[in-house]
C-alpha positions in Angstrom: 0.0 0.0 0.0 2.8 2.4 0.8 4.4 1.6 -2.5 1.2 2.3 -4.3 0.8 5.7 -2.5 4.3 6.7 -3.4 4.0 5.6 -7.0 0.7 7.5 -7.5 2.2 10.6 -6.0 4.9 10.5 -8.6 2.7 10.2 -11.7 2.6 13.9 -12.5 6.4 14.1 -12.1 7.0 11.1 -14.5 4.5 12.7 -17.0 6.1 16.2 -17.0 9.7 14.9 -17.2 8.9 12.2 -19.8 9.9 9.2 -17.6 6.9 7.2 -19.0 8.4 3.7 -18.9 10.0 4.1 -15.4 6.6 5.3 -14.1 4.7 2.4 -15.6 7.2 -0.1 -14.2 6.8 1.2 -10.7 3.0 1.4 -10.9 2.6 -2.0 -12.4 5.0 -3.5 -9.9 3.1 -2.0 -7.0 -0.2 -3.1 -8.4 1.0 -6.7 -8.9 2.3 -7.0 -5.3 0.0 -8.6 -2.7 -1.8 -5.7 -0.9 -4.9 -4.7 1.0 -4.7 -1.3 -0.6 -8.0 0.6 -0.8 -9.9 0.3 -4.1 -9.6 4.1 -4.6 -5.8 3.8 -4.5 -5.7 0.9 -6.9 -8.0 2.8 -9.4 -5.6 5.8 -9.2 -2.6 3.6 -9.9 -4.4 1.9 -12.9 -5.4 5.3 -14.2 -1.8 6.6 -13.9 -0.3 3.5 -15.6 -2.9 3.7 -18.4 -2.1 7.3 -19.0 1.6 6.6 -19.2 1.0 3.6 -21.5 -1.0 5.9 -23.8 1.9 8.4 -23.9 4.1 5.5 -25.1 1.5 4.7 -27.8 0.9 1.2 -26.3 -2.8 1.6 -26.8 -4.2 -1.9 -25.9 -2.2 -1.8 -22.6 -3.5 1.7 -21.9 -7.2 0.7 -22.6 -6.9 -2.4 -20.3 -5.6 -0.3 -17.4 -8.0 2.6 -17.9 -11.1 0.4 -18.2 -10.0 -1.4 -15.0 -9.8 2.0 -13.3 -13.2 3.0 -14.8 -14.9 -0.1 -13.4 -13.6 0.6 -9.9 -14.5 4.3 -9.9 -18.0 3.5 -11.1 -18.4 0.8 -8.4 -17.3 3.4 -5.8 -19.5 6.1 -7.3 -16.5 8.4 -7.7 -17.6 10.8 -10.5 -14.4 12.8 -10.6 -12.4 9.5 -11.1 -14.9 8.4 -13.8 -14.6 11.8 -15.6 -10.8 11.7 -15.6 -10.6 8.2 -17.0 -13.1 8.9 -19.7 -11.0 11.8 -20.8 -7.9 9.5 -21.0 -9.8 6.9 -23.0 -10.9 9.7 -25.3 -7.3 10.7 -25.9 -6.5 7.1 -26.8 -9.4 7.0 -29.3 -8.2 10.3 -30.8 -4.7 9.0 -31.5 -6.2 6.0 -33.2 -8.1 8.4 -35.5 -11.4 7.3 -34.0 -12.6 10.9 -33.7 -16.3 10.3 -33.3 -15.6 7.9 -30.4 -13.1 10.4 -28.9 -15.7 13.1 -29.0 -18.3 10.9 -27.3 -15.9 10.0 -24.5 -14.8 13.6 -24.0 -18.4 14.9 -24.0 -19.4 12.3 -21.3 -16.4 13.4 -19.3 -17.4 17.1 -19.7 -20.9 16.4 -18.4 -19.4 14.7 -15.3 -17.0 17.6 -14.6 -19.7 20.2 -15.1 -22.0 18.4 -12.7 -19.2 18.5 -10.1 -18.5 22.2 -10.7 -14.9 21.3 -11.4 -13.5 24.2 -13.5 -10.1 22.6 -14.1 -11.7 19.4 -15.2 -14.1 21.3 -17.5 -11.2 23.3 -19.0 -9.2 20.1 -19.5 -12.0 18.4 -21.4 -12.7 21.5 -23.5 -9.0 21.4 -24.4 -9.3 17.8 -25.6 -12.5 18.6 -27.6 -10.5 21.4 -29.2 -7.7 19.0 -30.0 -10.1 16.6 -31.8 -11.7 19.5 -33.7 -8.4 20.9 -35.1 -7.3 17.4 -36.1 -10.5 17.2 -38.1 -9.9 20.6 -39.6 -12.8 22.3 -37.7 -10.7 25.4 -36.7 -13.7 27.5 -35.6 -14.8 25.0 -33.0 -11.2 24.3 -32.1 -10.5 28.0 -31.5 -13.6 28.4 -29.3 -12.8 25.3 -27.1 -9.1 26.1 -26.7 -9.7 29.8 -26.0 -12.2 28.9 -23.2 -9.7 26.4 -21.8 -6.9 29.0 -22.0 -8.9 31.6 -20.0 -9.5 29.1 -17.1 -6.0 27.8 -17.0 -4.6 31.3 -17.0 -6.8 32.2 -14.0 -5.7 29.0 -12.2 -2.0 29.7 -12.9 -1.6 26.3 -14.5 1.5 27.0 -16.6 1.8 23.5 -18.2 -1.8 23.7 -19.4 -1.5 27.2 -20.6 1.5 26.1 -22.7 -0.7 23.3 -24.2 -3.5 25.7 -25.2 -1.1 28.2 -26.7 0.3 25.3 -28.7 -3.1 24.3 -30.0 -4.0 27.9 -30.9 -0.6 28.3 -32.6 -1.2 25.2 -34.7 -4.7 26.5 -35.7 -3.1 29.8 -36.7 -0.5 27.9 -38.7 -3.0 25.9 -40.7 -5.0 29.1 -41.3 -2.0 30.7 -42.8 -1.7 33.3 -40.0 2.0 32.9 -39.6 2.8 35.9 -37.4 0.2 34.8 -34.8 1.4 31.2 -35.0 5.0 32.1 -34.4 4.1 34.3 -31.4 1.9 31.6 -29.8 4.2 28.7 -30.5 7.3 30.5 -29.2 5.4 31.4 -26.0 4.2 27.8 -25.6 7.8 26.5 -26.0 9.2 29.0 -23.5 6.5 28.2 -20.9 6.9 24.4 -21.4 10.7 24.8 -20.9 10.1 26.9 -17.8 8.3 24.0 -16.0 10.3 21.2 -17.5 7.4 19.9 -19.6 9.5 18.0 -22.2 6.6 16.8 -24.4 5.4 20.4 -24.7 8.8 21.6 -25.7 9.2 18.9 -28.3 5.8 19.5 -29.8 6.3 23.3 -30.0 9.7 22.8 -31.7 8.0 20.5 -34.2 5.3 23.1 -35.1 7.9 25.9 -35.2 9.8 23.7 -37.7 6.7 23.2 -39.8 6.1 26.9 -39.7 9.7 27.6 -40.9 9.2 25.0 -43.6 5.9 26.6 -44.9 7.6 30.1 -44.9 10.5 28.7 -46.8 13.0 30.1 -44.3 16.1 28.5 -42.9 16.2 26.4 -39.7 13.3 24.1 -40.4 15.4 21.0 -40.5 17.2 21.9 -37.2 14.0 22.5 -35.3 12.4 19.3 -36.6 15.5 17.2 -35.7 15.4 18.7 -32.2 11.8 17.7 -31.9 12.5 14.2 -33.2 15.2 13.6 -30.7 13.0 14.5 -27.7 10.0 12.5 -28.9 12.3 9.5 -29.6 13.7 9.9 -26.1 10.2 10.1 -24.6 9.0 7.1 -26.6 6.1 9.1 -28.1 5.8 7.3 -31.4 2.5 9.0 -32.5 4.1 12.4 -32.6 7.5 11.0 -33.8 5.7 9.8 -37.0 4.4 13.3 -37.7 7.8 14.8 -37.3 9.2 12.2 -39.8 6.5 13.3 -42.3 7.7 16.9 -42.0 11.3 16.0 -42.1 10.5 14.3 -45.4 9.0 17.6 -46.7 12.1 19.5 -45.6 14.4 17.0 -47.3 12.3 17.3 -50.6 12.3 21.1 -50.4 16.1 21.1 -49.9 16.8 18.6 -52.7 13.8 18.3 -55.0 15.8 16.4 -57.6 16.9 13.7 -55.0 13.7 12.4 -53.4 15.3 9.2 -52.0 15.8 10.6 -48.4 12.3 11.9 -48.3 10.9 8.5 -49.4 12.9 6.7 -46.7 11.6 9.1 -44.0 8.0 8.6 -45.2 8.5 4.9 -45.1 9.9 5.1 -41.5 6.8 7.2 -40.5 4.5 4.6 -42.0 6.3 1.8 -40.2 5.9 3.6 -36.9 2.1 4.0 -37.5 1.8 0.3 -38.6 3.6 -0.7 -35.4 1.3 1.3 -33.0 -1.9 0.7 -35.0 -2.9 4.3 -35.9 
């Protein structure tokens, strides 16, 4: 029980610093050990392990753990626990490109958080709905959801989440061709993420800044993308790594249009990653 409590207390640290595998190993070890730990604590450990498995793109393992946590929370009548796990399951569905299912799960989570009057939970779920919307190209809805979330996270002083919303809004601006706005928001996001040691946020901001440089035809795109690739590879986030490989292929083709071989190899590597993780 003491091991479970300690491991659960470290989940946020492991997430921010990118120690996904280490965190899962400790949580799963503590869950497997004989214990009379309270059901609430076991559910929290399962939820944490599932979230870290999702970040490693090990989706079947993530779903097993998250659904185990969901069953316990529902048996206990813990609506906040249910809402949090539904949000994580929605994130898994999103990365598998099951956008309709992701939206259903996030909307169910949103209803629970709203019933609880949990502002942070509501903002977090609106952030995820915005994420699904911009992946589907619905930039109007995405902007509305992410802006609402940004307002709440700013009021709460949640720097990590503010960095995430600025990143989403920067990506939306990038795809709309509003490059000056995109640069401002993505650079701010990167700086805030670095300030709190949020490595995933730093890597993703570097990726999008690299894509921005590529679209503007300026120098530095390849360097930014390679930096992002190194961090995502170190973290083990293969879903995002595949996207960086796509954009590195674009950069290679832009630099040497008469020699497409390197771009082809990078696209092949990206496809192999997606085949491996099933997305």
